[in-house]
C-alpha positions as CSV (number, residue, x, y, z in Angstrom):
1,M,65.2,241.7,58.9
2,M,66.8,240.5,55.7
3,N,70.6,240.4,55.4
4,C,72.5,241.7,52.3
5,R,72.8,238.3,50.8
6,E,69.1,237.7,50.9
7,V,68.4,241.1,49.5
8,S,70.8,240.6,46.6
9,E,69.0,237.4,45.7
10,L,65.6,239.2,45.8
11,C,67.0,242.0,43.6
12,S,67.8,239.4,41.0
13,Q,64.5,237.6,41.4
14,E,62.5,240.8,41.1
15,M,63.8,241.2,37.5
16,D,62.2,237.8,36.6
17,R,59.0,237.6,38.7
18,P,56.7,239.7,40.8
19,L,57.7,239.6,44.4
20,K,55.3,238.7,47.2
21,L,54.1,241.4,49.5
22,A,56.3,240.2,52.4
23,E,59.3,240.1,50.0
24,R,58.7,243.7,48.8
25,V,58.3,245.0,52.3
26,G,61.5,243.3,53.5
27,L,63.4,244.4,50.5
28,G,62.2,248.0,50.7
29,A,63.0,248.3,54.4
30,H,66.5,246.9,54.0
31,V,67.2,249.1,50.9
32,M,66.1,252.2,52.9
33,M,68.8,251.5,55.5
34,C,71.6,250.0,53.4
35,S,73.2,252.2,50.8
36,G,75.2,249.3,49.4
37,C,72.1,247.3,48.6
38,A,70.3,250.3,47.3
39,N,73.2,250.9,44.9
40,F,73.3,247.2,43.9
41,R,69.5,247.3,43.1
42,S,69.9,250.5,41.0
43,Q,72.8,249.0,39.1
44,M,70.8,245.8,38.4
45,R,67.9,247.8,37.0
46,T,70.3,249.9,34.8
47,L,72.1,246.8,33.5
48,R,68.7,245.2,32.6
49,Q,67.6,248.3,30.8
50,I,70.8,248.4,28.8
51,A,70.7,244.7,28.0
52,Q,67.1,245.0,26.8
53,A,67.8,248.1,24.7
54,Y,70.8,246.3,23.1
55,A,68.7,243.2,22.4
56,Q,66.1,245.3,20.7
57,G,68.6,247.3,18.7
58,R,68.0,250.6,20.5
59,G,70.5,253.0,21.9
60,L,71.2,253.4,25.6
61,P,68.3,254.5,27.9
62,T,68.4,258.2,28.4
63,D,69.3,258.0,32.1
64,A,72.0,255.3,31.8
65,G,75.0,257.7,31.5
66,E,74.0,260.2,34.1
67,D,75.8,258.5,37.0
68,R,79.1,258.3,35.1
69,G,80.1,261.9,35.7
70,Q,80.1,262.7,32.0
71,D,80.4,266.4,31.2
72,A,79.3,268.2,28.1
73,K,82.7,269.8,27.8
74,A,85.6,268.0,26.1
75,P,88.7,267.6,28.2
76,D,91.5,270.2,27.7
């Protein structure tokens, strides 16, 4: 079983290269059991999307602001 440090390294590497089957299986198994690593992986993906959108001159991805607790109503 991978530890959190190994998983965080793989999360970074998966942004740059396709992971091997054993790496994908180990990563997936760990992330299913560890909410901290699942959050880290999700945040890495979101940051990458935002950086790519910025580099291409586009706005934020449509789902980038959903986890920030933003409401449609203005504060009173």
